Backbone bond lengths (Angstrom), bond angles and torsions (degrees), N, CA, C in turn:
res aa  C-N    CA-C-N  psi(-1)  N-CA   C-N-CA  omega(-1)  CA-C   N-CA-C  phi
1 M - - - 1.308 - - 1.612 106.14 -
2 S 1.345 116.57 134.21 1.552 119.47 -177.62 1.504 106.16 -85.50
3 R 1.390 108.68 162.13 1.451 117.64 -178.64 1.534 114.03 -56.29
4 E 1.387 114.45 -36.64 1.431 122.65 -174.31 1.533 108.58 -69.52
5 T 1.263 120.73 -41.43 1.404 123.29 -179.48 1.482 113.82 -71.71
6 S 1.296 115.78 -30.15 1.378 119.16 -175.61 1.579 116.39 -85.39
7 G 1.355 109.15 -6.06 1.553 116.58 178.26 1.425 111.77 77.87
8 K 1.353 123.84 4.33 1.465 123.57 173.68 1.484 110.10 -72.52
9 K 1.389 116.01 142.89 1.449 118.95 175.94 1.503 107.62 -101.08
10 N 1.307 120.29 154.98 1.372 125.25 178.85 1.476 107.18 -75.37
11 V 1.365 119.09 131.41 1.500 125.11 -174.13 1.529 106.10 -74.41
12 G 1.327 120.93 -44.91 1.445 120.64 179.88 1.508 115.42 -58.07
13 V 1.280 115.70 -38.88 1.453 121.50 175.16 1.483 112.08 -63.46
14 A 1.367 116.36 -46.76 1.442 122.45 -178.74 1.513 110.66 -61.06
15 V 1.400 121.54 -40.20 1.321 123.71 -176.24 1.574 111.01 -77.85
16 I 1.244 118.06 -39.44 1.468 119.60 175.22 1.536 108.36 -60.95
17 L 1.331 117.43 -55.18 1.465 117.66 173.94 1.488 118.05 -48.62
18 A 1.339 113.79 -36.68 1.452 119.14 -176.29 1.462 108.76 -73.08
19 W 1.392 118.37 -31.53 1.423 120.75 176.23 1.562 111.55 -73.95
20 L 1.371 115.04 -47.12 1.464 112.84 -178.18 1.432 115.71 -56.13
21 L 1.350 121.84 -44.73 1.490 123.87 -179.68 1.515 103.64 -139.40
22 P 1.267 116.81 120.68 1.495 117.87 175.24 1.503 116.97 -49.07
23 G 1.254 117.85 128.43 1.486 120.56 -179.68 1.598 112.85 92.59
24 C 1.310 116.43 -15.38 1.425 119.37 -174.44 1.663 109.86 -68.68
25 G 1.261 110.74 -36.79 1.545 114.56 174.36 1.473 114.12 -61.98
26 H 1.353 116.90 -35.47 1.518 120.17 179.18 1.600 107.00 -73.95
27 F 1.332 117.39 -32.08 1.422 121.60 -178.01 1.613 107.20 -67.54
28 Y 1.283 113.37 -39.62 1.518 118.66 179.69 1.610 107.66 -70.01
29 L 1.246 117.81 -19.66 1.410 116.80 179.85 1.469 111.26 -96.59
30 G 1.282 115.98 0.93 1.572 119.01 174.47 1.484 111.24 93.70
31 R 1.305 121.87 11.44 1.419 127.07 -178.87 1.533 110.22 -103.83
32 R 1.395 111.22 67.52 1.450 115.39 -173.47 1.436 121.06 -64.72
33 G 1.353 118.80 -36.01 1.392 121.86 174.07 1.449 112.77 -64.38
34 K 1.263 125.10 -43.01 1.402 128.06 179.84 1.588 106.54 -64.03
35 A 1.251 116.95 -39.89 1.447 124.85 -174.92 1.573 106.46 -58.82
36 V 1.307 113.07 -48.89 1.450 115.63 -174.87 1.490 109.62 -69.08
37 I 1.317 121.99 -44.01 1.447 125.86 173.99 1.560 112.12 -50.25
38 F 1.432 111.26 -51.10 1.392 113.78 -174.60 1.522 112.85 -66.80
39 L 1.261 115.42 -35.05 1.544 122.64 179.87 1.483 109.39 -67.08
40 V 1.396 120.15 -45.89 1.504 116.66 178.73 1.364 115.69 -72.24
41 A 1.388 115.62 -33.79 1.545 118.26 179.28 1.559 109.01 -70.20
42 V 1.226 120.64 -58.58 1.449 120.46 -172.46 1.591 115.25 -69.28
43 V 1.240 115.46 -40.84 1.483 121.53 171.36 1.491 112.44 -61.35
44 G 1.232 114.84 -43.05 1.562 124.52 177.28 1.478 109.36 -61.13
45 V 1.254 118.27 -49.80 1.529 118.68 -176.24 1.588 104.20 -67.89
46 F 1.330 119.76 -41.23 1.512 120.94 -174.59 1.491 109.36 -65.20
47 V 1.408 121.01 -46.19 1.326 126.63 -178.73 1.570 111.47 -65.24
48 Y 1.222 114.42 -38.68 1.593 117.86 174.02 1.508 110.46 -58.13
49 G 1.270 115.73 -52.89 1.465 123.09 173.70 1.487 113.07 -48.45
50 M 1.330 115.94 -48.28 1.468 122.21 -177.46 1.544 105.47 -64.49
51 C 1.268 123.30 -45.59 1.430 127.83 -178.68 1.468 110.49 -60.99
52 L 1.355 119.36 -40.25 1.432 121.69 174.65 1.592 115.88 -60.77
53 S 1.248 113.84 -28.43 1.493 117.48 -178.52 1.600 107.07 -101.04
54 D 1.243 121.19 10.21 1.402 118.33 -179.22 1.499 109.35 61.71
55 F 1.383 118.96 35.32 1.489 121.87 178.77 1.503 116.72 60.61
56 Q 1.391 114.41 34.12 1.427 120.71 -178.74 1.493 119.63 -119.31
57 N 1.357 115.28 -0.74 1.527 118.29 -170.99 1.544 114.32 -92.55
58 V 1.260 124.66 -4.51 1.436 123.76 172.30 1.487 107.27 -91.46
59 N 1.323 117.15 83.60 1.438 125.34 -171.45 1.429 109.91 -148.68
60 P 1.435 114.06 106.16 1.397 120.68 -179.06 1.555 119.70 -55.82
61 C 1.300 109.53 -34.83 1.455 119.79 178.56 1.639 111.07 -68.03
62 R 1.155 114.92 -43.42 1.534 123.19 -170.04 1.518 106.46 -87.48
63 Y 1.275 117.96 -45.13 1.498 122.21 -175.36 1.493 106.22 -123.65
64 D 1.343 115.85 72.05 1.478 122.92 -179.40 1.539 112.30 -58.83
65 K 1.334 119.03 -51.25 1.442 123.31 -177.00 1.483 114.81 -68.83
66 Q 1.330 115.45 -34.68 1.544 120.20 -177.02 1.548 108.22 -77.07
67 F 1.319 118.04 -30.35 1.474 123.07 -175.00 1.564 115.46 -49.09
68 L 1.341 112.65 -38.49 1.422 115.93 -174.12 1.508 108.41 -73.93
69 A 1.287 118.85 -40.83 1.473 125.41 176.24 1.573 109.24 -61.11
70 Q 1.223 112.68 -44.29 1.609 118.50 179.13 1.529 109.54 -64.13
71 M 1.202 121.59 -31.68 1.511 123.91 -175.15 1.483 110.19 -76.11
72 F 1.318 121.67 -16.69 1.461 125.12 171.35 1.480 110.26 -64.17
73 C 1.348 119.95 -14.71 1.516 121.41 -175.15 1.652 105.83 -86.70
74 G 1.271 119.86 -0.68 1.471 121.16 173.20 1.500 108.95 69.30
75 L 1.433 113.15 -136.20 1.395 123.24 -168.70 1.574 109.98 -54.58
76 P 1.279 121.12 -37.56 1.471 118.89 -178.73 1.579 108.06 -64.45
77 A 1.295 118.69 -42.58 1.348 116.74 176.66 1.555 117.01 -67.12
78 V 1.260 115.41 -42.70 1.474 120.70 172.50 1.608 112.70 -50.55
79 T 1.267 110.34 -47.72 1.406 119.92 176.75 1.472 113.29 -58.56
80 G 1.405 115.82 -49.90 1.544 121.31 174.08 1.513 108.97 -56.38
81 Y 1.347 120.56 -45.74 1.513 122.33 -179.23 1.486 110.36 -60.07
82 V 1.358 121.07 -40.44 1.449 123.66 -178.90 1.567 106.92 -69.74
83 I 1.299 121.61 -44.34 1.474 124.75 -177.47 1.620 102.04 -63.24
84 A 1.258 127.41 -43.42 1.430 129.14 -169.20 1.605 104.97 -76.73
85 K 1.356 116.39 -35.06 1.545 120.35 -179.26 1.513 108.78 -65.48
86 Y 1.428 118.70 -45.45 1.403 124.33 -166.30 1.504 111.86 -97.14
87 D 1.339 117.66 -0.12 1.451 118.38 179.94 1.471 112.69 -75.50
88 T 1.293 123.76 128.30 1.387 126.24 -175.15 1.565 115.91 -83.97
89 R 1.386 116.57 -9.55 1.410 118.05 178.01 1.597 112.69 -65.97
90 V 1.281 112.35 144.38 1.409 118.15 172.96 1.417 115.46 -60.59
91 V 1.393 120.81 131.18 1.361 126.53 175.00 1.466 113.66 -107.08
92 D 1.280 119.42 134.96 1.483 124.44 177.76 1.520 107.65 -56.39
93 E 1.262 120.53 117.12 1.569 122.60 -178.93 1.527 104.38 -104.49
94 G 1.177 124.47 11.68 1.471 124.44 177.36 1.443 114.88 -62.93
95 P 1.263 121.64 179.11 1.531 118.27 178.22 1.499 117.49 -59.18
96 Q 1.275 121.46 133.24 1.368 125.39 -176.60 1.555 111.37 -63.48
97 I 1.308 114.77 131.83 1.424 118.10 173.56 1.579 107.79 -119.28
98 F 1.394 117.46 174.50 1.324 121.47 177.22 1.462 115.99 -52.61
99 D 1.332 119.55 123.52 1.530 121.50 -169.53 1.601 105.05 -126.88
100 V 1.229 115.14 110.04 1.514 115.38 -176.13 1.557 109.44 -68.69
101 S 1.296 118.34 -19.75 1.521 119.66 -177.69 1.465 104.72 -71.77
102 S 1.291 122.34 -42.29 1.569 121.87 177.47 1.497 109.21 -64.68
103 V 1.326 119.24 -32.83 1.535 116.72 177.51 1.558 110.29 -66.11
104 Y 1.290 114.64 -39.20 1.500 112.33 177.42 1.577 114.26 -69.13
105 T 1.275 114.78 -33.64 1.565 112.27 176.62 1.450 108.04 -79.43
106 C 1.276 123.29 -28.53 1.501 118.89 175.37 1.510 112.62 -69.78
107 V 1.400 118.79 -38.53 1.388 120.77 -178.96 1.519 107.02 -69.81
108 A 1.229 125.06 -35.43 1.422 127.66 175.82 1.552 110.38 -62.67
109 G 1.267 118.96 -39.61 1.436 123.58 176.35 1.437 110.41 -72.90
110 L 1.222 124.09 -37.10 1.525 123.58 -179.78 1.542 107.79 -75.52
111 L 1.193 118.30 -36.55 1.517 120.19 172.68 1.467 112.06 -58.99
112 N 1.327 115.53 -46.11 1.515 119.00 178.76 1.652 110.03 -66.06
113 L 1.337 115.05 -26.40 1.398 110.75 173.76 1.458 116.23 -69.40
114 L 1.353 118.87 -34.32 1.402 121.79 170.28 1.601 111.76 -62.13
115 I 1.428 118.02 -39.56 1.311 122.87 179.60 1.532 110.22 -65.55
116 I 1.283 118.64 -39.50 1.502 123.75 175.87 1.417 109.80 -59.70
117 L 1.482 120.70 -47.47 1.424 122.02 178.15 1.430 114.93 -57.36
118 D 1.429 115.92 -45.90 1.456 124.86 179.19 1.562 111.54 -57.29
119 A 1.352 113.81 -45.78 1.492 116.05 177.53 1.552 112.38 -62.54
120 G 1.297 111.64 -39.37 1.512 111.74 178.52 1.522 113.51 -67.86
121 F 1.454 119.94 -38.78 1.345 119.34 176.12 1.582 115.96 -67.98
122 L 1.254 108.93 -36.88 1.607 114.29 174.81 1.417 110.32 -60.60
123 A 1.396 117.69 -48.72 1.492 117.54 177.83 1.423 116.69 -58.02
124 A 1.338 118.23 -34.62 1.403 122.36 -176.67 1.567 109.77 -72.53
125 K 1.330 113.68 -29.18 1.439 117.22 177.73 1.444 115.11 -86.90
126 G 1.309 119.27 1.38 1.369 120.78 177.96 1.573 116.61 116.65
127 G 1.200 122.14 2.41 1.361 125.94 174.50 1.494 117.94 96.01
128 K 1.274 116.88 -58.83 1.401 121.15 -175.90 1.508 108.52 -116.02
């Protein structure tokens, strides 16, 4: 019996989609309501954190430890990185202090990591 006729979803596709855009993996699995909730919650928290930092906190040089957590947010984090990299404004390069904006973006990324794992487990169990 092929995967298409059995109703099983591809785990790799679900995980990659879940990383690319929060909730997209669940959308692929047919869980449309959860997908919308995850998208709004994770991207909302990430964008709020970016706004707090004036779109400067996805920066691997300045926030080396936070960068990995932020990257779990997928395309929103990649977009934030590109914005920060090519922004010509001067960024304070002094010693790093506690920055609540990076906490928001890290929390969004770590929440999406849980969503990615959930999508992978659901796909392995048959999708729905």
